[in-house]
C-alpha positions as CSV (number, residue, x, y, z in Angstrom):
1,M,-37.4,-14.0,16.3
2,T,-39.2,-16.8,17.9
3,T,-39.6,-17.4,21.4
4,S,-40.5,-21.1,22.5
5,D,-40.1,-22.5,26.0
6,A,-42.1,-19.4,27.8
7,P,-42.0,-19.3,31.4
8,V,-44.0,-21.9,33.3
9,R,-47.1,-20.3,35.1
10,T,-48.7,-22.0,37.7
11,T,-50.9,-21.3,40.4
12,P,-49.3,-21.0,44.4
13,H,-52.1,-23.5,45.4
14,N,-50.4,-26.3,43.6
15,R,-46.7,-27.0,44.2
16,D,-46.6,-30.3,43.1
17,R,-48.0,-29.4,39.7
18,R,-45.7,-26.1,39.6
19,R,-42.5,-28.5,40.5
20,S,-43.5,-30.8,37.4
21,L,-44.4,-28.1,34.9
22,L,-41.0,-26.2,35.9
23,L,-39.1,-29.6,35.1
24,R,-41.1,-29.7,31.4
25,N,-39.4,-26.6,30.7
26,R,-36.5,-27.4,28.2
27,D,-34.5,-24.3,28.7
28,F,-34.5,-24.1,32.2
29,R,-33.0,-27.9,32.2
30,S,-30.5,-26.9,29.8
31,L,-29.4,-24.2,31.9
32,W,-29.8,-26.5,35.4
33,T,-27.6,-29.3,33.6
34,G,-24.9,-26.6,32.4
35,T,-24.3,-24.8,35.7
36,A,-24.4,-27.8,37.3
37,T,-21.6,-29.1,35.2
38,G,-19.6,-25.9,35.3
39,K,-19.7,-26.3,39.2
40,Y,-18.4,-29.4,39.2
41,G,-15.6,-28.6,37.3
42,A,-14.8,-25.6,39.1
43,S,-14.7,-27.6,42.4
44,V,-12.3,-29.8,40.5
45,T,-10.0,-26.8,39.9
46,S,-10.4,-25.2,43.5
47,V,-8.1,-28.5,44.9
48,A,-6.6,-28.9,41.6
49,L,-4.9,-25.2,40.9
50,P,-3.5,-25.0,44.5
51,L,-1.9,-28.9,44.5
52,V,-0.7,-27.7,41.1
53,A,1.0,-24.7,42.6
54,V,2.0,-26.5,45.7
55,T,3.3,-29.8,44.1
56,M,4.9,-29.0,41.1
57,L,6.4,-25.3,41.0
58,H,6.8,-25.4,44.6
59,A,4.6,-22.3,45.8
60,S,4.7,-20.5,48.9
61,T,1.7,-19.7,51.1
62,L,1.5,-16.2,49.5
63,Q,1.6,-17.1,46.2
64,V,-1.1,-19.5,46.7
65,G,-2.9,-16.8,48.0
66,L,-2.4,-14.6,45.0
67,L,-3.5,-17.7,42.9
68,T,-7.1,-17.4,44.2
69,G,-7.3,-14.0,44.3
70,A,-6.2,-13.7,40.5
71,T,-9.4,-15.4,39.4
72,W,-11.5,-12.9,41.6
73,L,-9.8,-9.9,40.6
74,P,-11.4,-9.0,37.0
75,W,-14.8,-8.4,39.1
76,L,-13.0,-5.4,40.7
77,L,-11.6,-4.4,37.3
78,I,-14.4,-4.6,34.9
79,G,-17.5,-5.7,37.0
80,L,-19.4,-2.4,36.5
81,P,-18.7,-1.8,32.9
82,A,-20.0,-5.7,32.2
83,G,-23.2,-5.4,33.7
84,A,-23.9,-2.3,31.2
85,W,-22.4,-4.6,28.3
86,V,-24.6,-7.4,29.1
87,D,-28.2,-5.4,29.2
88,R,-26.6,-4.7,26.0
89,L,-26.1,-8.1,24.6
90,A,-28.0,-11.3,24.0
91,R,-27.3,-12.9,27.4
92,R,-26.9,-16.6,25.9
93,S,-24.6,-15.4,23.6
94,V,-22.5,-14.0,26.0
95,M,-22.7,-17.2,28.1
96,L,-21.4,-19.3,24.8
97,V,-18.4,-17.3,24.3
98,A,-17.5,-17.2,27.9
99,D,-17.8,-20.8,28.2
100,A,-15.6,-21.4,24.8
101,A,-12.9,-19.5,26.6
102,C,-13.1,-21.0,29.8
103,L,-12.5,-24.5,28.0
104,A,-9.6,-22.9,26.0
105,L,-7.9,-21.7,28.9
106,Y,-8.4,-24.5,31.3
107,A,-7.0,-27.0,28.6
108,S,-3.8,-24.6,28.4
109,I,-2.4,-25.8,31.6
110,P,-1.7,-29.3,31.1
111,L,-0.6,-28.7,27.7
112,A,1.9,-25.8,29.1
113,A,2.9,-28.6,31.4
114,W,3.5,-31.1,28.9
115,L,6.0,-28.5,27.2
116,G,7.6,-27.3,30.4
117,L,6.0,-23.7,30.0
118,L,4.1,-24.0,33.0
119,S,4.9,-21.6,35.8
120,I,3.2,-19.2,38.7
121,G,3.4,-16.3,36.0
122,Y,1.6,-18.7,33.8
123,L,-1.1,-19.6,36.1
124,L,-2.0,-16.3,37.4
125,V,-2.3,-14.8,34.1
126,T,-4.2,-18.0,33.1
127,A,-6.7,-17.6,36.2
128,V,-7.0,-13.9,35.4
129,L,-8.8,-14.4,31.7
130,I,-10.7,-17.3,33.3
131,G,-11.8,-14.9,35.8
132,T,-12.8,-12.4,33.0
133,A,-14.8,-14.9,31.0
134,T,-16.6,-15.8,34.2
135,V,-18.0,-12.5,35.3
136,F,-19.2,-12.2,32.0
137,F,-20.7,-15.6,32.3
138,Q,-22.0,-14.9,35.9
139,T,-23.7,-11.8,34.9
140,A,-25.3,-12.8,31.8
141,Y,-26.6,-15.8,33.6
142,T,-28.1,-14.2,36.5
143,A,-29.9,-11.6,34.0
144,L,-31.0,-14.6,31.8
145,L,-32.9,-16.8,34.2
146,P,-36.0,-14.8,35.2
147,L,-36.3,-14.7,31.2
148,L,-36.4,-18.5,31.2
149,L,-38.8,-18.7,34.6
150,A,-42.4,-16.9,36.2
151,P,-41.9,-15.0,39.1
152,E,-43.7,-17.6,41.2
153,D,-41.3,-20.5,39.6
154,Q,-38.2,-18.6,40.8
155,A,-37.9,-19.4,44.3
156,E,-38.1,-23.4,43.2
157,G,-35.6,-22.3,40.1
158,N,-33.1,-21.2,42.5
159,S,-33.4,-23.8,44.8
160,K,-32.9,-26.4,42.3
161,L,-30.0,-24.8,40.6
162,H,-28.4,-23.9,44.1
163,G,-28.7,-27.8,45.5
164,S,-27.4,-29.3,41.9
165,E,-24.4,-26.8,42.4
166,S,-23.9,-28.2,46.1
167,A,-24.1,-31.6,45.0
168,A,-21.7,-31.1,41.8
169,Q,-19.2,-29.3,43.8
170,L,-19.3,-32.3,46.2
171,A,-18.7,-34.8,43.4
172,G,-15.6,-32.2,42.0
173,Y,-14.2,-31.7,45.9
174,G,-14.1,-35.8,46.1
175,S,-13.0,-36.9,42.7
176,G,-10.8,-33.7,42.4
177,G,-8.5,-35.2,45.1
178,F,-8.5,-38.6,43.8
179,L,-8.0,-37.3,40.1
180,V,-5.0,-35.4,41.2
181,Q,-3.6,-38.6,42.7
182,A,-4.3,-40.4,39.7
183,M,-3.5,-38.3,36.7
184,G,-1.2,-35.6,38.5
185,A,-2.5,-32.2,39.3
186,A,-1.9,-30.8,36.0
187,N,-3.9,-33.1,34.7
188,G,-6.8,-33.4,36.2
189,L,-7.8,-29.8,34.8
190,F,-8.8,-31.7,31.6
191,I,-11.7,-32.6,33.4
192,N,-12.7,-28.8,33.8
193,A,-12.1,-28.3,30.2
194,A,-14.3,-31.2,29.6
195,T,-17.1,-29.8,31.8
196,F,-17.1,-26.4,30.1
197,A,-17.7,-28.0,26.7
198,V,-20.4,-29.8,28.5
199,S,-21.9,-26.2,29.8
200,F,-21.5,-24.9,26.3
201,T,-23.7,-27.5,24.5
202,C,-26.2,-27.1,27.1
203,V,-26.3,-23.4,26.3
204,L,-26.7,-24.0,23.1
205,R,-30.0,-25.7,23.4
206,I,-31.5,-23.1,25.0
207,R,-34.2,-22.0,22.8
208,H,-35.1,-18.9,24.5
209,R,-34.4,-15.9,22.2
210,E,-34.5,-12.1,23.6
211,P,-36.0,-9.7,21.6
212,A,-33.8,-8.1,19.0
213,K,-32.2,-4.8,20.7
214,P,-32.8,-1.5,19.3
215,S,-29.6,-0.1,16.9
216,V,-29.1,3.3,18.7
217,V,-26.5,5.4,18.3
218,R,-25.2,5.9,22.0
219,P,-24.1,9.7,23.0
220,R,-20.6,9.7,24.5
221,G,-20.1,8.7,28.1
222,A,-23.4,6.5,28.0
223,L,-21.5,3.3,29.5
224,L,-20.4,5.8,32.3
225,G,-24.1,6.4,32.4
226,E,-25.5,2.9,32.7
227,I,-22.7,2.2,35.2
228,R,-23.8,5.1,37.3
229,E,-27.7,3.7,37.3
230,G,-27.2,0.7,38.2
231,L,-24.9,1.8,41.0
232,R,-27.6,4.4,42.1
233,L,-30.5,1.4,42.0
234,T,-27.9,-1.3,43.9
235,F,-26.7,1.5,46.6
236,G,-29.6,3.6,47.1
237,D,-32.2,1.2,48.0
238,S,-31.2,-0.3,51.8
239,Y,-32.3,-3.7,50.7
240,L,-29.9,-4.2,48.0
241,R,-27.1,-2.3,50.0
242,T,-27.4,-4.3,53.0
243,L,-27.2,-7.1,51.1
244,A,-24.1,-5.9,49.2
245,V,-22.2,-5.3,52.1
246,N,-22.8,-7.8,54.1
247,G,-21.8,-10.4,50.9
248,S,-18.4,-8.1,50.3
249,A,-17.5,-8.5,54.4
250,A,-18.4,-12.2,53.9
251,N,-16.3,-13.2,50.9
252,L,-13.5,-11.4,52.5
253,A,-13.6,-13.5,55.1
254,L,-14.4,-16.6,53.5
255,I,-11.6,-16.5,50.7
256,A,-8.8,-15.0,53.0
257,Y,-9.4,-18.8,54.7
258,Q,-10.4,-20.5,52.0
259,S,-7.3,-19.5,49.6
260,I,-5.0,-20.9,52.4
261,L,-7.0,-23.9,53.0
262,V,-5.5,-26.4,51.3
263,V,-1.7,-25.6,52.2
264,F,-2.9,-26.0,55.9
265,L,-4.4,-29.5,55.0
266,V,-1.1,-30.6,53.4
267,R,1.1,-28.7,55.2
268,E,0.0,-28.4,58.6
269,V,-2.5,-31.5,59.3
270,H,-0.4,-33.2,56.7
271,L,-3.5,-35.2,54.7
272,T,-2.8,-36.5,51.0
273,P,-4.7,-35.3,47.9
274,G,-7.2,-38.1,48.2
275,T,-8.1,-37.5,51.9
276,I,-8.6,-33.7,51.5
277,G,-11.0,-34.4,48.4
278,A,-13.0,-36.7,50.7
279,L,-13.1,-34.3,53.7
280,M,-14.3,-31.6,51.3
281,T,-17.0,-34.0,49.7
282,T,-18.3,-35.1,53.1
283,S,-18.8,-31.5,54.4
284,G,-20.1,-30.0,51.1
285,I,-23.3,-32.2,51.6
286,G,-24.4,-28.9,54.1
287,G,-24.8,-27.4,50.8
288,I,-27.3,-29.6,49.1
289,A,-28.9,-29.3,52.6
290,G,-28.8,-25.6,53.0
291,A,-30.8,-25.4,49.3
292,F,-33.4,-27.7,50.0
293,A,-33.9,-26.2,53.6
294,A,-33.4,-22.6,52.4
295,R,-37.1,-21.9,50.9
296,R,-39.0,-24.4,53.5
297,L,-37.6,-22.1,56.4
298,A,-38.4,-19.1,54.6
299,A,-42.0,-20.0,53.7
300,R,-42.2,-21.3,57.4
301,I,-40.8,-18.3,59.5
302,G,-40.7,-15.6,56.6
303,T,-37.7,-14.7,54.5
304,A,-36.1,-12.0,55.6
305,R,-36.0,-13.9,59.2
306,A,-34.8,-17.5,57.3
307,L,-32.0,-14.8,55.9
308,L,-30.5,-14.1,59.2
309,V,-30.7,-17.4,60.8
310,F,-29.0,-18.8,58.2
311,E,-26.3,-15.9,57.6
312,M,-25.2,-16.5,61.4
313,I,-24.5,-21.0,60.8
314,P,-20.7,-20.1,58.6
315,S,-19.6,-19.0,62.1
316,L,-19.4,-22.7,63.0
317,A,-16.4,-22.5,60.7
318,L,-14.5,-21.6,64.2
319,L,-13.9,-25.2,64.7
320,I,-11.7,-25.3,61.4
321,P,-8.2,-24.2,63.0
322,L,-8.7,-26.5,66.0
323,T,-8.4,-29.5,62.8
324,E,-5.6,-32.2,63.3
325,K,-4.9,-35.7,62.0
326,G,-7.3,-38.6,63.4
327,A,-10.8,-37.9,64.8
328,A,-9.8,-34.3,65.0
329,L,-10.9,-33.9,61.3
330,I,-14.3,-34.0,62.7
331,L,-14.1,-30.5,63.4
332,F,-12.9,-29.5,60.3
333,V,-16.2,-31.5,58.7
334,I,-18.5,-30.0,61.1
335,G,-17.0,-26.2,60.4
336,Y,-17.0,-27.1,56.5
337,T,-20.6,-28.3,56.7
338,A,-21.8,-25.1,58.2
339,V,-20.3,-22.5,56.0
340,S,-21.6,-24.8,53.3
341,F,-25.3,-25.1,54.9
342,G,-25.5,-21.3,55.6
343,V,-24.0,-19.6,52.2
344,V,-25.9,-21.8,49.8
345,A,-29.2,-21.3,51.8
346,G,-28.3,-17.5,52.1
347,N,-27.6,-17.3,48.4
348,V,-31.1,-19.1,47.2
349,I,-33.0,-16.4,49.0
350,S,-31.3,-13.6,48.1
351,S,-30.8,-14.3,44.3
352,T,-34.6,-15.0,44.6
353,F,-35.0,-11.7,46.0
354,R,-32.7,-10.0,43.4
355,Q,-34.5,-11.4,40.4
356,Q,-38.1,-10.3,42.1
357,Y,-36.9,-7.3,42.8
358,C,-35.2,-5.8,40.5
359,P,-36.7,-4.5,36.9
360,A,-35.5,-7.0,34.1
361,D,-34.3,-4.5,31.9
362,V,-31.4,-3.3,34.6
363,L,-31.1,-6.5,36.1
364,G,-27.8,-7.0,34.4
365,R,-25.8,-3.5,36.0
366,T,-27.6,-4.2,39.4
367,S,-26.5,-7.8,39.6
368,A,-22.6,-6.5,38.2
369,S,-23.2,-3.3,40.6
370,A,-23.6,-5.5,43.8
371,S,-21.1,-8.3,42.3
372,F,-18.6,-5.4,41.8
373,L,-18.4,-5.0,46.1
374,N,-19.4,-8.8,46.9
375,Y,-16.4,-10.2,44.6
376,G,-14.2,-7.2,44.5
377,T,-13.4,-7.9,48.3
378,I,-12.2,-11.4,46.8
379,P,-8.4,-10.8,45.4
380,L,-7.8,-8.5,48.3
381,G,-9.1,-11.5,50.9
382,A,-6.9,-14.1,49.2
383,F,-3.8,-11.7,49.4
384,L,-4.6,-11.4,52.7
385,G,-5.2,-14.7,53.6
386,G,-1.6,-15.5,51.9
387,L,0.2,-12.8,53.6
388,L,-1.0,-13.8,57.1
389,G,-0.3,-17.5,56.3
390,E,3.0,-16.7,54.9
391,T,4.1,-14.2,58.1
392,L,2.2,-15.8,60.8
393,G,1.6,-19.6,59.7
394,T,-1.7,-21.3,58.2
395,R,-3.5,-22.0,61.4
396,P,-3.0,-18.8,63.1
397,A,-3.6,-17.0,59.6
398,L,-7.1,-19.4,60.1
399,W,-8.4,-18.4,62.9
400,I,-7.8,-14.0,62.3
401,A,-9.7,-15.0,58.8
402,I,-12.7,-17.0,60.6
403,A,-13.0,-15.0,63.1
404,A,-14.3,-12.1,60.8
405,L,-17.5,-14.1,59.7
406,P,-19.7,-13.7,62.9
407,A,-18.6,-9.9,62.5
408,A,-20.2,-10.0,58.8
409,S,-23.5,-11.5,59.5
410,S,-24.0,-9.0,62.1
411,L,-24.1,-6.3,59.7
412,L,-28.1,-7.5,58.5
413,F,-28.8,-7.1,62.3
414,F,-28.3,-3.9,62.0
415,S,-30.6,-3.4,58.5
416,P,-34.2,-3.2,57.7
417,I,-34.3,-6.8,57.1
418,R,-34.4,-7.4,61.0
419,R,-37.3,-5.5,61.3
420,H,-39.7,-7.8,58.8
421,R,-41.1,-11.2,58.3
422,D,-40.3,-11.0,54.8
423,L,-38.1,-9.2,52.0
424,P,-40.0,-7.1,49.6
425,T,-40.8,-8.1,45.7
426,R,-40.9,-4.7,44.8
427,P,-38.9,-1.5,46.2
428,A,-41.4,0.8,48.0
429,T,-41.6,3.6,45.0
430,A,-41.7,3.9,41.8
431,A,-39.0,6.2,41.5
432,A,-36.5,3.3,42.4
433,R,-37.6,1.5,40.0
434,T,-37.9,4.1,37.3
435,P,-33.9,4.1,34.9
436,E,-31.4,7.1,35.0
437,P,-31.2,8.5,31.5
438,A,-28.0,7.5,30.1
439,V,-25.7,10.8,29.7
């Protein structure tokens, strides 16, 4: 096998040259385009799918919450073995299969509506299958990126990826609302299916090939051993453990309120789908700003200190439950912008840290172990959000869910991160990097 588009290596003293060379990396450009397109489609879905449930199927608040949770449930069910499987396979091939599956699944929703087969049950099953494909794509993508970029280019690469994803998210939120109004909620999902066709094509264009993995006969229980290894490396390390626990608590709160946000805006604030899309587009600008601010503030005050700053900013989401029609919509814009800014900026720093800190041969397992905890709380958050909204009303439920965000962020202040200017680039001991043999 031949390897093309090897990672671009540049000196740390010439940032402009590094940026220029990074953009000449065809494999990175393909990955960049594909992930941004996929994020656009996901944003359209985050508006369209709840609106399908609410406007076409007259779903309850709890059912809408369960629908959000169903997409994330596979992280809890197969997140750990997926990491071990991805480390055994070619990451690019895994991503291609996942993209093809998502394309077919999203296209099936409007087709089911045309045939009169669409139901809440159908949406829930489809959401679980889409979530399964997403587990494999995301795990493989996290492990592939460091193979395409030199270590000194990974911070810049993550900044560009998260920035473009936020921009695509903006476009998706805005056009999602208008597409639902113009085409109907179900038909709008054809747009998402098309974005996975683009993502598939972009991933197919990546020329980098991983070395052929040796064909080995693994002993019985080897998969469990590899899963344990990923868990040991993740939860035995104070930095990785802190980020995983913080992420799980933050996602629990974020999804609890986001799972009922569309219901709140439709039934409590009485907004049209187009207005909802416009609000989310305006507010999502914070994500683009966060992506570009992350690296700059980290360079000025240190990666650890910058992470602490960015993790506290989403607490301004406490303004969202105060939203009313008219001038009070500005409170939604401020709160949602703060969430987008803080979450994206924090993700840029933490993603770069993990890619540099973890050994490449176990990055899939360590990423999946962290994601198991990070994303495993999301179905629970969606269920709790829907249950609270159903029993207390959406506005009180938003207050309760969003109040948990500052508590989640405070976990970082009781960790080693608080004592340092910068996050480390490698574990303190060689033993922390030595894989445990499979058994």
